[in-house]
Backbone and ligand atoms as CSV (ligand in chain L), in Angstrom:
chain,resi,resn,atom,element,x,y,z
A,1,MET,N,N,139.111,142.792,-36.375
A,1,MET,CA,C,137.700,142.527,-36.571
A,1,MET,C,C,137.500,142.047,-38.025
A,2,GLY,N,N,136.628,141.115,-38.297
A,2,GLY,CA,C,136.409,140.689,-39.660
A,2,GLY,C,C,135.906,139.260,-39.858
A,3,ASP,N,N,136.837,138.305,-40.006
A,3,ASP,CA,C,136.478,136.936,-40.446
A,3,ASP,C,C,135.470,136.248,-39.543
A,4,VAL,N,N,134.778,135.246,-40.098
A,4,VAL,CA,C,133.843,134.479,-39.266
A,4,VAL,C,C,134.553,133.297,-38.619
A,5,CYS,N,N,134.056,132.949,-37.484
A,5,CYS,CA,C,134.589,131.824,-36.703
A,5,CYS,C,C,134.306,130.500,-37.426
A,6,PRO,N,N,135.297,129.616,-37.633
A,6,PRO,CA,C,135.043,128.390,-38.355
A,6,PRO,C,C,134.326,127.331,-37.504
A,7,PRO,N,N,133.550,126.466,-38.148
A,7,PRO,CA,C,132.838,125.401,-37.408
A,7,PRO,C,C,133.764,124.537,-36.555
A,8,SER,N,N,135.042,124.422,-36.938
A,8,SER,CA,C,135.972,123.633,-36.122
A,8,SER,C,C,136.138,124.202,-34.730
A,9,ALA,N,N,135.818,125.476,-34.558
A,9,ALA,CA,C,135.956,126.091,-33.194
A,9,ALA,C,C,134.858,125.664,-32.261
A,10,VAL,N,N,133.805,124.991,-32.779
A,10,VAL,CA,C,132.710,124.588,-31.900
A,10,VAL,C,C,133.152,123.660,-30.785
A,11,ARG,N,N,134.227,122.923,-31.034
A,11,ARG,CA,C,134.684,122.003,-29.980
A,11,ARG,C,C,135.133,122.788,-28.762
A,12,TRP,N,N,135.547,124.062,-28.939
A,12,TRP,CA,C,135.913,124.911,-27.802
A,12,TRP,C,C,134.676,125.672,-27.301
A,13,LEU,N,N,133.852,126.145,-28.262
A,13,LEU,CA,C,132.693,126.968,-27.856
A,13,LEU,C,C,131.676,126.124,-27.080
A,14,ASN,N,N,131.562,124.815,-27.394
A,14,ASN,CA,C,130.558,123.995,-26.771
A,14,ASN,C,C,131.098,123.090,-25.677
A,15,THR,N,N,132.325,123.351,-25.225
A,15,THR,CA,C,132.902,122.510,-24.193
A,15,THR,C,C,132.079,122.646,-22.868
A,16,ARG,N,N,131.936,121.534,-22.177
A,16,ARG,CA,C,131.184,121.548,-20.887
A,16,ARG,C,C,131.806,122.543,-19.900
A,17,LEU,N,N,133.119,122.718,-20.007
A,17,LEU,CA,C,133.841,123.601,-19.065
A,17,LEU,C,C,133.371,125.079,-19.195
A,18,ARG,N,N,132.804,125.390,-20.377
A,18,ARG,CA,C,132.420,126.825,-20.593
A,18,ARG,C,C,131.429,127.297,-19.557
A,19,LYS,N,N,130.585,126.373,-19.078
A,19,LYS,CA,C,129.544,126.774,-18.128
A,19,LYS,C,C,130.173,127.321,-16.826
A,20,LEU,N,N,131.384,126.863,-16.506
A,20,LEU,CA,C,132.047,127.348,-15.302
A,20,LEU,C,C,132.361,128.827,-15.372
A,21,VAL,N,N,132.677,129.306,-16.579
A,21,VAL,CA,C,133.026,130.729,-16.721
A,21,VAL,C,C,131.979,131.559,-17.416
A,22,GLN,N,N,131.146,130.896,-18.206
A,22,GLN,CA,C,130.099,131.602,-18.961
A,22,GLN,C,C,128.764,130.852,-18.805
A,23,ASP,N,N,128.206,130.969,-17.609
A,23,ASP,CA,C,126.961,130.276,-17.288
A,23,ASP,C,C,125.777,131.095,-17.813
A,24,PRO,N,N,125.035,130.544,-18.785
A,24,PRO,CA,C,123.934,131.286,-19.378
A,24,PRO,C,C,122.935,131.822,-18.370
A,25,ALA,N,N,122.617,131.015,-17.353
A,25,ALA,CA,C,121.615,131.431,-16.348
A,25,ALA,C,C,122.101,132.666,-15.601
A,26,ARG,N,N,123.361,132.716,-15.278
A,26,ARG,CA,C,123.920,133.868,-14.547
A,26,ARG,C,C,123.992,135.087,-15.468
A,27,ILE,N,N,124.366,134.857,-16.717
A,27,ILE,CA,C,124.616,136.009,-17.629
A,27,ILE,C,C,123.290,136.674,-18.088
A,28,PHE,N,N,122.305,135.850,-18.508
A,28,PHE,CA,C,121.077,136.493,-19.013
A,28,PHE,C,C,119.763,135.836,-18.522
A,29,GLY,N,N,119.881,135.000,-17.506
A,29,GLY,CA,C,118.679,134.330,-16.967
A,29,GLY,C,C,117.617,135.349,-16.530
A,30,ASP,N,N,118.034,136.510,-16.054
A,30,ASP,CA,C,117.080,137.520,-15.557
A,30,ASP,C,C,116.258,138.166,-16.685
A,31,TYR,N,N,116.711,138.013,-17.931
A,31,TYR,CA,C,116.055,138.732,-19.035
A,31,TYR,C,C,115.205,137.847,-19.942
A,32,VAL,N,N,115.146,136.527,-19.607
A,32,VAL,CA,C,114.407,135.593,-20.434
A,32,VAL,C,C,113.355,134.891,-19.591
A,33,ASN,N,N,112.132,134.830,-20.092
A,33,ASN,CA,C,111.035,134.241,-19.311
A,33,ASN,C,C,110.355,133.129,-20.120
A,34,PRO,N,N,109.698,132.187,-19.396
A,34,PRO,CA,C,108.917,131.140,-20.090
A,34,PRO,C,C,107.916,131.771,-21.051
A,35,GLY,N,N,107.843,131.220,-22.243
A,35,GLY,CA,C,106.891,131.714,-23.249
A,35,GLY,C,C,107.461,132.796,-24.143
A,36,ASP,N,N,108.663,133.298,-23.835
A,36,ASP,CA,C,109.278,134.361,-24.684
A,36,ASP,C,C,109.662,133.835,-26.067
A,37,THR,N,N,109.739,134.805,-26.980
A,37,THR,CA,C,110.394,134.542,-28.277
A,37,THR,C,C,111.740,135.290,-28.211
A,38,VAL,N,N,112.839,134.544,-28.461
A,38,VAL,CA,C,114.146,135.145,-28.367
A,38,VAL,C,C,114.962,134.802,-29.607
A,39,VAL,N,N,116.009,135.567,-29.859
A,39,VAL,CA,C,116.866,135.259,-30.991
A,39,VAL,C,C,118.313,135.177,-30.532
A,40,ASP,N,N,118.996,134.136,-31.008
A,40,ASP,CA,C,120.420,133.922,-30.758
A,40,ASP,C,C,121.145,134.273,-32.041
A,41,LEU,N,N,121.628,135.534,-32.107
A,41,LEU,CA,C,122.273,136.024,-33.344
A,41,LEU,C,C,123.719,135.486,-33.394
A,42,GLY,N,N,124.073,134.832,-34.492
A,42,GLY,CA,C,125.391,134.194,-34.554
A,42,GLY,C,C,125.447,133.057,-33.573
A,43,CYS,N,N,124.542,132.119,-33.719
A,43,CYS,CA,C,124.372,131.041,-32.721
A,43,CYS,C,C,125.555,130.084,-32.645
A,44,GLY,N,N,126.378,130.060,-33.708
A,44,GLY,CA,C,127.520,129.149,-33.705
A,44,GLY,C,C,127.037,127.736,-33.534
A,45,GLY,N,N,127.667,126.980,-32.607
A,45,GLY,CA,C,127.313,125.581,-32.391
A,45,GLY,C,C,126.141,125.401,-31.415
A,46,GLY,N,N,125.513,126.496,-30.998
A,46,GLY,CA,C,124.284,126.391,-30.220
A,46,GLY,C,C,124.456,126.329,-28.709
A,47,TYR,N,N,125.652,126.622,-28.207
A,47,TYR,CA,C,125.870,126.590,-26.755
A,47,TYR,C,C,124.815,127.426,-26.032
A,48,PHE,N,N,124.537,128.639,-26.517
A,48,PHE,CA,C,123.541,129.472,-25.843
A,48,PHE,C,C,122.128,129.198,-26.348
A,49,THR,N,N,122.007,128.699,-27.592
A,49,THR,CA,C,120.668,128.396,-28.113
A,49,THR,C,C,119.950,127.375,-27.246
A,50,VAL,N,N,120.626,126.324,-26.826
A,50,VAL,CA,C,119.926,125.279,-26.049
A,50,VAL,C,C,119.629,125.805,-24.648
A,51,ALA,N,N,120.491,126.663,-24.106
A,51,ALA,CA,C,120.184,127.278,-22.791
A,51,ALA,C,C,118.947,128.176,-22.904
A,52,LEU,N,N,118.866,128.940,-23.995
A,52,LEU,CA,C,117.704,129.811,-24.199
A,52,LEU,C,C,116.443,128.963,-24.390
A,53,ALA,N,N,116.553,127.850,-25.098
A,53,ALA,CA,C,115.398,126.973,-25.311
A,53,ALA,C,C,114.889,126.391,-23.984
A,54,ASP,N,N,115.807,126.101,-23.062
A,54,ASP,CA,C,115.434,125.652,-21.706
A,54,ASP,C,C,114.662,126.748,-21.007
A,55,MET,N,N,115.183,127.988,-21.101
A,55,MET,CA,C,114.599,129.102,-20.388
A,55,MET,C,C,113.222,129.506,-20.880
A,56,VAL,N,N,113.025,129.482,-22.238
A,56,VAL,CA,C,111.693,129.876,-22.738
A,56,VAL,C,C,110.654,128.787,-22.571
A,57,GLY,N,N,111.111,127.550,-22.360
A,57,GLY,CA,C,110.163,126.441,-22.097
A,57,GLY,C,C,109.417,126.025,-23.346
A,58,GLU,N,N,108.453,125.120,-23.108
A,58,GLU,CA,C,107.783,124.498,-24.252
A,58,GLU,C,C,106.805,125.470,-24.972
A,59,ASN,N,N,106.454,126.578,-24.314
A,59,ASN,CA,C,105.591,127.566,-25.011
A,59,ASN,C,C,106.351,128.727,-25.614
A,60,GLY,N,N,107.645,128.689,-25.514
A,60,GLY,CA,C,108.492,129.751,-26.079
A,60,GLY,C,C,109.141,129.301,-27.349
A,61,ARG,N,N,109.878,130.240,-27.971
A,61,ARG,CA,C,110.558,129.929,-29.229
A,61,ARG,C,C,111.910,130.628,-29.288
A,62,VAL,N,N,112.875,129.899,-29.796
A,62,VAL,CA,C,114.205,130.482,-30.007
A,62,VAL,C,C,114.483,130.486,-31.514
A,63,ILE,N,N,114.921,131.634,-31.992
A,63,ILE,CA,C,115.363,131.714,-33.392
A,63,ILE,C,C,116.885,131.634,-33.322
A,64,ALA,N,N,117.439,130.547,-33.873
A,64,ALA,CA,C,118.904,130.405,-33.963
A,64,ALA,C,C,119.315,130.908,-35.324
A,65,ALA,N,N,120.108,132.004,-35.362
A,65,ALA,CA,C,120.405,132.646,-36.609
A,65,ALA,C,C,121.947,132.664,-36.816
A,66,ASP,N,N,122.345,132.335,-38.035
A,66,ASP,CA,C,123.789,132.331,-38.291
A,66,ASP,C,C,123.983,132.485,-39.825
A,67,VAL,N,N,125.148,132.983,-40.225
A,67,VAL,CA,C,125.487,133.039,-41.641
A,67,VAL,C,C,125.958,131.718,-42.201
A,68,GLN,N,N,126.372,130.810,-41.294
A,68,GLN,CA,C,126.945,129.547,-41.778
A,68,GLN,C,C,125.958,128.395,-41.588
A,69,THR,N,N,125.622,127.770,-42.708
A,69,THR,CA,C,124.670,126.622,-42.671
A,69,THR,C,C,125.242,125.536,-41.774
A,70,GLU,N,N,126.540,125.312,-41.803
A,70,GLU,CA,C,127.165,124.257,-41.011
A,70,GLU,C,C,126.939,124.528,-39.509
A,71,MET,N,N,127.040,125.781,-39.110
A,71,MET,CA,C,126.793,126.094,-37.702
A,71,MET,C,C,125.341,125.804,-37.353
A,72,LEU,N,N,124.420,126.136,-38.214
A,72,LEU,CA,C,123.010,125.851,-37.951
A,72,LEU,C,C,122.777,124.339,-37.857
A,73,ASN,N,N,123.456,123.572,-38.691
A,73,ASN,CA,C,123.318,122.111,-38.614
A,73,ASN,C,C,123.862,121.548,-37.336
A,74,ILE,N,N,125.005,122.101,-36.872
A,74,ILE,CA,C,125.590,121.649,-35.588
A,74,ILE,C,C,124.615,121.983,-34.467
A,75,THR,N,N,124.029,123.178,-34.501
A,75,THR,CA,C,123.103,123.591,-33.450
A,75,THR,C,C,121.896,122.690,-33.458
A,76,ARG,N,N,121.404,122.333,-34.662
A,76,ARG,CA,C,120.219,121.476,-34.764
A,76,ARG,C,C,120.537,120.135,-34.123
A,77,GLY,N,N,121.673,119.561,-34.398
A,77,GLY,CA,C,122.062,118.260,-33.802
A,77,GLY,C,C,122.201,118.329,-32.303
A,78,PHE,N,N,122.824,119.429,-31.829
A,78,PHE,CA,C,123.028,119.632,-30.386
A,78,PHE,C,C,121.664,119.713,-29.662
A,79,ALA,N,N,120.747,120.502,-30.267
A,79,ALA,CA,C,119.418,120.670,-29.656
A,79,ALA,C,C,118.589,119.383,-29.720
A,80,ALA,N,N,118.756,118.631,-30.820
A,80,ALA,CA,C,118.040,117.380,-30.953
A,80,ALA,C,C,118.465,116.398,-29.859
A,81,ASN,N,N,119.773,116.391,-29.541
A,81,ASN,CA,C,120.275,115.524,-28.476
A,81,ASN,C,C,119.676,115.875,-27.116
A,82,LYS,N,N,119.357,117.154,-26.946
A,82,LYS,CA,C,118.777,117.620,-25.679
A,82,LYS,C,C,117.236,117.505,-25.685
A,83,GLY,N,N,116.666,117.113,-26.820
A,83,GLY,CA,C,115.220,116.933,-26.884
A,83,GLY,C,C,114.379,118.196,-26.955
A,84,ILE,N,N,115.035,119.320,-27.402
A,84,ILE,CA,C,114.315,120.594,-27.384
A,84,ILE,C,C,114.336,121.258,-28.783
A,85,VAL,N,N,114.570,120.469,-29.818
A,85,VAL,CA,C,114.709,121.055,-31.151
A,85,VAL,C,C,113.440,121.671,-31.639
A,86,ASP,N,N,112.300,121.184,-31.168
A,86,ASP,CA,C,111.002,121.716,-31.644
A,86,ASP,C,C,110.726,123.149,-31.141
A,87,ARG,N,N,111.509,123.639,-30.235
A,87,ARG,CA,C,111.333,125.029,-29.750
A,87,ARG,C,C,112.204,125.987,-30.551
A,88,ILE,N,N,112.923,125.490,-31.495
A,88,ILE,CA,C,113.938,126.311,-32.190
A,88,ILE,C,C,113.636,126.425,-33.666
A,89,THR,N,N,113.686,127.656,-34.163
A,89,THR,CA,C,113.578,127.905,-35.583
A,89,THR,C,C,115.009,128.210,-36.068
A,90,PHE,N,N,115.437,127.568,-37.133
A,90,PHE,CA,C,116.801,127.772,-37.644
A,90,PHE,C,C,116.733,128.714,-38.843
A,91,HIS,N,N,117.584,129.731,-38.751
A,91,HIS,CA,C,117.506,130.791,-39.771
A,91,HIS,C,C,118.883,131.151,-40.296
A,92,LYS,N,N,119.005,131.059,-41.616
A,92,LYS,CA,C,120.260,131.415,-42.277
A,92,LYS,C,C,120.275,132.914,-42.616
A,93,CYS,N,N,121.245,133.627,-42.052
A,93,CYS,CA,C,121.405,135.064,-42.351
A,93,CYS,C,C,122.315,135.262,-43.537
A,94,GLU,N,N,122.241,136.428,-44.136
A,94,GLU,CA,C,123.270,136.855,-45.075
A,94,GLU,C,C,124.224,137.773,-44.275
A,95,PRO,N,N,125.473,137.894,-44.684
A,95,PRO,CA,C,126.411,138.695,-43.879
A,95,PRO,C,C,125.912,140.134,-43.590
A,96,ASP,N,N,125.230,140.724,-44.599
A,96,ASP,CA,C,124.745,142.124,-44.422
A,96,ASP,C,C,123.250,142.189,-44.146
A,97,ASN,N,N,122.635,141.054,-43.931
A,97,ASN,CA,C,121.184,141.053,-43.739
A,97,ASN,C,C,120.755,139.932,-42.825
A,98,ILE,N,N,120.271,140.310,-41.643
A,98,ILE,CA,C,119.786,139.250,-40.711
A,98,ILE,C,C,118.616,138.524,-41.368
A,99,GLY,N,N,117.704,139.306,-41.985
A,99,GLY,CA,C,116.651,138.653,-42.772
A,99,GLY,C,C,115.520,138.104,-41.934
A,100,LEU,N,N,115.176,138.717,-40.834
A,100,LEU,CA,C,114.053,138.262,-40.008
A,100,LEU,C,C,112.928,139.301,-39.968
A,101,ALA,N,N,112.740,139.955,-41.096
A,101,ALA,CA,C,111.730,140.992,-41.205
A,101,ALA,C,C,110.392,140.423,-40.797
A,102,GLY,N,N,109.629,141.142,-39.949
A,102,GLY,CA,C,108.319,140.668,-39.511
A,102,GLY,C,C,108.369,139.987,-38.166
A,103,GLU,N,N,109.559,139.500,-37.744
A,103,GLU,CA,C,109.668,138.888,-36.423
A,103,GLU,C,C,109.834,139.954,-35.341
A,104,LYS,N,N,109.320,139.670,-34.140
A,104,LYS,CA,C,109.510,140.536,-32.974
A,104,LYS,C,C,109.922,139.669,-31.811
A,105,VAL,N,N,110.960,140.056,-31.095
A,105,VAL,CA,C,111.496,139.214,-30.033
A,105,VAL,C,C,111.491,139.947,-28.689
A,106,ASP,N,N,111.500,139.174,-27.612
A,106,ASP,CA,C,111.558,139.669,-26.247
A,106,ASP,C,C,112.999,139.855,-25.792
A,107,PHE,N,N,113.910,139.127,-26.417
A,107,PHE,CA,C,115.292,139.204,-26.028
A,107,PHE,C,C,116.155,138.798,-27.209
A,108,ALA,N,N,117.262,139.525,-27.396
A,108,ALA,CA,C,118.208,139.179,-28.468
A,108,ALA,C,C,119.601,139.060,-27.880
A,109,LEU,N,N,120.271,137.974,-28.232
A,109,LEU,CA,C,121.618,137.718,-27.756
A,109,LEU,C,C,122.586,137.824,-28.927
A,110,ALA,N,N,123.677,138.585,-28.728
A,110,ALA,CA,C,124.747,138.649,-29.734
A,110,ALA,C,C,126.048,138.416,-28.984
A,111,PHE,N,N,126.372,137.131,-28.863
A,111,PHE,CA,C,127.495,136.688,-28.007
A,111,PHE,C,C,128.677,136.367,-28.913
A,112,TYR,N,N,129.764,137.136,-28.793
A,112,TYR,CA,C,131.034,136.905,-29.495
A,112,TYR,C,C,130.805,136.923,-31.035
A,113,MET,N,N,129.887,137.735,-31.506
A,113,MET,CA,C,129.651,137.720,-32.948
A,113,MET,C,C,129.699,139.116,-33.592
A,114,VAL,N,N,129.449,140.197,-32.824
A,114,VAL,CA,C,129.352,141.503,-33.499
A,114,VAL,C,C,130.632,141.894,-34.207
A,115,HIS,N,N,131.807,141.498,-33.633
A,115,HIS,CA,C,133.073,141.839,-34.300
A,115,HIS,C,C,133.258,141.129,-35.651
A,116,GLU,N,N,132.410,140.151,-35.917
A,116,GLU,CA,C,132.513,139.412,-37.206
A,116,GLU,C,C,131.551,139.995,-38.263
A,117,VAL,N,N,130.694,140.891,-37.835
A,117,VAL,CA,C,129.657,141.431,-38.747
A,117,VAL,C,C,130.278,142.519,-39.630
A,118,PRO,N,N,130.190,142.365,-40.962
A,118,PRO,CA,C,130.868,143.324,-41.837
A,118,PRO,C,C,130.224,144.706,-41.882
A,119,ASN,N,N,128.915,144.772,-41.704
A,119,ASN,CA,C,128.233,146.074,-41.787
A,119,ASN,C,C,127.403,146.259,-40.517
A,120,ARG,N,N,128.052,146.805,-39.521
A,120,ARG,CA,C,127.392,146.872,-38.195
A,120,ARG,C,C,126.282,147.929,-38.188
A,121,LYS,N,N,126.387,148.948,-39.055
A,121,LYS,CA,C,125.304,149.931,-39.077
A,121,LYS,C,C,124.013,149.262,-39.497
A,122,ALA,N,N,124.091,148.515,-40.597
A,122,ALA,CA,C,122.887,147.774,-41.073
A,122,ALA,C,C,122.431,146.764,-40.018
A,123,PHE,N,N,123.383,146.075,-39.436
A,123,PHE,CA,C,123.104,145.053,-38.434
A,123,PHE,C,C,122.286,145.642,-37.265
A,124,PHE,N,N,122.780,146.750,-36.688
A,124,PHE,CA,C,122.086,147.289,-35.535
A,124,PHE,C,C,120.744,147.886,-35.913
A,125,ASN,N,N,120.621,148.439,-37.088
A,125,ASN,CA,C,119.283,148.905,-37.514
A,125,ASN,C,C,118.295,147.725,-37.591
A,126,GLN,N,N,118.792,146.570,-38.138
A,126,GLN,CA,C,117.940,145.402,-38.224
A,126,GLN,C,C,117.606,144.830,-36.854
A,127,VAL,N,N,118.580,144.817,-35.939
A,127,VAL,CA,C,118.315,144.296,-34.572
A,127,VAL,C,C,117.293,145.201,-33.887
A,128,ALA,N,N,117.462,146.514,-34.038
A,128,ALA,CA,C,116.515,147.449,-33.393
A,128,ALA,C,C,115.078,147.175,-33.859
A,129,ALA,N,N,114.930,146.855,-35.162
A,129,ALA,CA,C,113.582,146.611,-35.709
A,129,ALA,C,C,112.987,145.289,-35.198
A,130,LEU,N,N,113.878,144.386,-34.722
A,130,LEU,CA,C,113.409,143.093,-34.220
A,130,LEU,C,C,112.867,143.144,-32.817
A,131,LEU,N,N,113.296,144.152,-32.034
A,131,LEU,CA,C,112.985,144.201,-30.607
A,131,LEU,C,C,111.577,144.658,-30.318
A,132,LYS,N,N,110.843,143.938,-29.476
A,132,LYS,CA,C,109.598,144.449,-28.922
A,132,LYS,C,C,109.895,145.661,-28.033
A,133,PRO,N,N,108.906,146.473,-27.670
A,133,PRO,CA,C,109.154,147.697,-26.919
A,133,PRO,C,C,109.954,147.490,-25.624
A,134,GLU,N,N,109.707,146.427,-24.846
A,134,GLU,CA,C,110.433,146.211,-23.579
A,134,GLU,C,C,111.607,145.274,-23.727
A,135,ALA,N,N,111.922,144.885,-24.944
A,135,ALA,CA,C,112.964,143.860,-25.163
A,135,ALA,C,C,114.347,144.387,-24.866
A,136,ARG,N,N,115.251,143.442,-24.604
A,136,ARG,CA,C,116.654,143.773,-24.349
A,136,ARG,C,C,117.519,143.057,-25.383
A,137,LEU,N,N,118.641,143.733,-25.666
A,137,LEU,CA,C,119.710,143.121,-26.504
A,137,LEU,C,C,120.928,143.016,-25.615
A,138,LEU,N,N,121.532,141.876,-25.587
A,138,LEU,CA,C,122.763,141.674,-24.857
A,138,LEU,C,C,123.923,141.435,-25.835
A,139,ILE,N,N,124.903,142.366,-25.747
A,139,ILE,CA,C,126.089,142.204,-26.592
A,139,ILE,C,C,127.278,141.819,-25.675
A,140,ILE,N,N,127.907,140.697,-26.008
A,140,ILE,CA,C,129.101,140.264,-25.287
A,140,ILE,C,C,130.195,140.083,-26.337
A,141,GLU,N,N,131.359,140.686,-26.134
A,141,GLU,CA,C,132.472,140.545,-27.058
A,141,GLU,C,C,133.715,140.047,-26.308
A,142,PRO,N,N,134.550,139.278,-26.960
A,142,PRO,CA,C,135.753,138.746,-26.293
A,142,PRO,C,C,136.865,139.778,-26.194
A,143,THR,N,N,137.485,139.874,-25.033
A,143,THR,CA,C,138.573,140.834,-24.838
A,143,THR,C,C,139.746,140.524,-25.774
A,144,PHE,N,N,139.877,139.246,-26.129
A,144,PHE,CA,C,141.020,138.825,-27.008
A,144,PHE,C,C,140.830,139.222,-28.464
A,145,HIS,N,N,139.636,139.681,-28.832
A,145,HIS,CA,C,139.418,140.150,-30.202
A,145,HIS,C,C,138.998,141.639,-30.277
A,146,VAL,N,N,138.408,142.124,-29.176
A,146,VAL,CA,C,137.838,143.447,-29.198
A,146,VAL,C,C,138.392,144.278,-28.047
A,147,SER,N,N,139.135,145.315,-28.372
A,147,SER,CA,C,139.718,146.188,-27.357
A,147,SER,C,C,138.620,147.066,-26.749
A,148,SER,N,N,139.006,147.717,-25.642
A,148,SER,CA,C,138.025,148.590,-25.001
A,148,SER,C,C,137.565,149.712,-25.958
A,149,PRO,N,N,138.467,150.431,-26.673
A,149,PRO,CA,C,137.983,151.456,-27.649
A,149,PRO,C,C,137.106,150.832,-28.735
A,150,GLN,N,N,137.469,149.630,-29.201
A,150,GLN,CA,C,136.634,148.991,-30.206
A,150,GLN,C,C,135.219,148.677,-29.694
A,151,PHE,N,N,135.174,148.274,-28.439
A,151,PHE,CA,C,133.860,147.988,-27.819
A,151,PHE,C,C,133.037,149.271,-27.704
A,152,GLU,N,N,133.717,150.331,-27.333
A,152,GLU,CA,C,133.010,151.653,-27.229
A,152,GLU,C,C,132.478,152.046,-28.613
A,153,LEU,N,N,133.275,151.776,-29.646
A,153,LEU,CA,C,132.816,152.096,-31.023
A,153,LEU,C,C,131.558,151.266,-31.342
A,154,ILE,N,N,131.576,149.997,-30.997
A,154,ILE,CA,C,130.435,149.131,-31.248
A,154,ILE,C,C,129.184,149.698,-30.553
A,155,LEU,N,N,129.375,150.139,-29.293
A,155,LEU,CA,C,128.221,150.729,-28.546
A,155,LEU,C,C,127.749,152.026,-29.160
A,156,ASP,N,N,128.687,152.809,-29.684
A,156,ASP,CA,C,128.311,154.057,-30.390
A,156,ASP,C,C,127.473,153.738,-31.636
A,157,GLU,N,N,127.934,152.673,-32.355
A,157,GLU,CA,C,127.197,152.287,-33.582
A,157,GLU,C,C,125.806,151.773,-33.210
A,158,ALA,N,N,125.720,151.027,-32.117
A,158,ALA,CA,C,124.401,150.576,-31.648
A,158,ALA,C,C,123.546,151.777,-31.268
A,159,GLY,N,N,124.160,152.727,-30.616
A,159,GLY,CA,C,123.448,153.961,-30.227
A,159,GLY,C,C,122.900,154.693,-31.424
A,160,SER,N,N,123.637,154.716,-32.526
A,160,SER,CA,C,123.176,155.409,-33.716
A,160,SER,C,C,121.930,154.734,-34.314
A,161,ALA,N,N,121.704,153.460,-33.975
A,161,ALA,CA,C,120.504,152.776,-34.445
A,161,ALA,C,C,119.370,152.905,-33.409
A,162,GLY,N,N,119.626,153.747,-32.399
A,162,GLY,CA,C,118.554,153.970,-31.394
A,162,GLY,C,C,118.629,153.013,-30.205
A,163,LEU,N,N,119.655,152.171,-30.157
A,163,LEU,CA,C,119.784,151.228,-29.029
A,163,LEU,C,C,120.519,151.888,-27.871
A,164,LYS,N,N,119.902,151.815,-26.668
A,164,LYS,CA,C,120.474,152.526,-25.538
A,164,LYS,C,C,121.177,151.599,-24.566
A,165,SER,N,N,122.369,151.926,-24.161
A,165,SER,CA,C,123.108,151.124,-23.177
A,165,SER,C,C,122.387,151.257,-21.856
A,166,VAL,N,N,122.118,150.068,-21.217
A,166,VAL,CA,C,121.331,150.063,-19.976
A,166,VAL,C,C,122.239,149.687,-18.808
A,167,LYS,N,N,123.072,148.697,-19.011
A,167,LYS,CA,C,123.813,148.152,-17.859
A,167,LYS,C,C,125.028,147.346,-18.386
A,168,THR,N,N,126.159,147.583,-17.737
A,168,THR,CA,C,127.342,146.769,-18.040
A,168,THR,C,C,127.107,145.344,-17.498
A,169,VAL,N,N,127.466,144.358,-18.295
A,169,VAL,CA,C,127.338,142.950,-17.860
A,169,VAL,C,C,128.704,142.341,-17.804
A,170,LYS,N,N,129.071,141.815,-16.670
A,170,LYS,CA,C,130.395,141.266,-16.443
A,170,LYS,C,C,130.457,139.779,-16.779
A,171,VAL,N,N,131.320,139.430,-17.734
A,171,VAL,CA,C,131.537,138.053,-18.127
A,171,VAL,C,C,133.050,137.892,-18.258
A,172,LEU,N,N,133.579,136.823,-17.711
A,172,LEU,CA,C,135.036,136.560,-17.742
A,172,LEU,C,C,135.579,136.674,-19.186
A,173,MET,N,N,136.709,137.285,-19.375
A,173,MET,CA,C,137.405,137.408,-20.656
A,173,MET,C,C,136.582,138.150,-21.681
A,174,SER,N,N,135.634,138.995,-21.224
A,174,SER,CA,C,134.683,139.607,-22.162
A,174,SER,C,C,134.323,141.038,-21.787
A,175,ARG,N,N,133.746,141.743,-22.756
A,175,ARG,CA,C,133.149,143.039,-22.496
A,175,ARG,C,C,131.671,142.872,-22.823
A,176,GLY,N,N,130.815,143.376,-21.946
A,176,GLY,CA,C,129.366,143.161,-22.141
A,176,GLY,C,C,128.533,144.344,-21.839
A,177,MET,N,N,127.473,144.480,-22.584
A,177,MET,CA,C,126.502,145.580,-22.341
A,177,MET,C,C,125.084,145.111,-22.677
A,178,LEU,N,N,124.176,145.411,-21.766
A,178,LEU,CA,C,122.739,145.203,-21.985
A,178,LEU,C,C,122.158,146.461,-22.576
A,179,LEU,N,N,121.377,146.345,-23.632
A,179,LEU,CA,C,120.793,147.518,-24.314
A,179,LEU,C,C,119.288,147.380,-24.403
A,180,SER,N,N,118.645,148.525,-24.560
A,180,SER,CA,C,117.185,148.505,-24.802
A,180,SER,C,C,116.931,149.158,-26.177
A,181,GLY,N,N,115.740,148.917,-26.669
A,181,GLY,CA,C,115.403,149.475,-27.987
A,181,GLY,C,C,115.017,150.946,-27.913
L,1,SAM,C1,C,132.642,133.194,-32.370
L,1,SAM,S1,S,131.166,132.437,-32.955
L,1,SAM,C2,C,130.175,132.564,-31.491
L,1,SAM,C3,C,129.050,131.540,-31.484
L,1,SAM,C4,C,128.142,131.610,-30.238
L,1,SAM,N1,N,127.435,132.878,-30.159
L,1,SAM,C5,C,128.861,131.295,-29.010
L,1,SAM,O1,O,129.188,132.199,-28.259
L,1,SAM,O2,O,129.097,130.072,-28.751
L,1,SAM,C6,C,130.462,133.711,-34.001
L,1,SAM,C7,C,129.280,133.214,-34.884
L,1,SAM,O3,O,128.665,134.359,-35.475
L,1,SAM,C8,C,128.350,134.036,-36.832
L,1,SAM,N2,N,128.263,135.245,-37.623
L,1,SAM,C9,C,129.274,136.028,-38.070
L,1,SAM,N3,N,128.820,137.048,-38.767
L,1,SAM,C10,C,127.489,136.955,-38.777
L,1,SAM,C11,C,126.405,137.739,-39.346
L,1,SAM,N4,N,126.682,138.833,-40.061
L,1,SAM,N5,N,125.139,137.339,-39.168
L,1,SAM,C12,C,124.886,136.223,-38.432
L,1,SAM,N6,N,125.821,135.436,-37.877
L,1,SAM,C13,C,127.128,135.797,-38.026
L,1,SAM,C14,C,129.469,133.098,-37.248
L,1,SAM,O4,O,129.065,132.287,-38.371
L,1,SAM,C15,C,129.699,132.273,-35.971
L,1,SAM,O5,O,128.916,131.118,-35.935
C-alpha cells in the first residue's frame, strides 16, 4: 500500500474492454439517480467520472477529485469528448486532505484508490462528513494490491469514522463494500 498510480496507467484504466469486467451501471447504477450530486474520489483518468455524469444527467453534478492535476486534466479531456464536461466539477485534493468542506453528496465512489491514501483515518473522517444522511460510499479495491486482511483493516478504519458496512459488492479481480454514513 502506498504510492499513487501514474498517469501513464490511464491507457489501461480507460480501455474500452474494462466495461466488460467493470461495468459502472452494474456496479453502482442502483445507487445513483438523475439530479444527484456525487463524488468520484481518486478519479484517475475519469473512466467512472463520465459514467457517473451520464447517470446524474443534466441536472446532476459530479465532483471529480484527485491528488494529481494531470489526472484531472485527462478526465476533463475525456469528459469534453463525451460532451458532458459541464456536469463535472474538477477538484484537486491534497494527499491528507480531500478539501471539499461544505459539500454534501448523495453517493461517493472510491474505486482502486483507498490503498494509495497515506492517512486513511483522516480520509474516512472527511468522507463521512461529505455524505448526506441517506448517502452511500462504495469502496472497491484491487485484489492484486489489497489482500483480504488488508481490506478488512480498511473497513475497520472506515468503521472508526462511523461508516457502516452495508453490503458486499462483487467486482472481478476486486474486493468491494457498500457503506452508509
Ligand atoms: C489506481 S487509480 C484509480 C483511478 C480510477 N478510480 C479508476 O478506477 O479508473 C488511483 C487514483 O487515486 C488518486 N489518489 C491517490 N491518493 C489520493 C488521495 N489521497 N486523494 C485523492 N486522490 C488520490 C491517484 O492520483 C489516482 O489517480
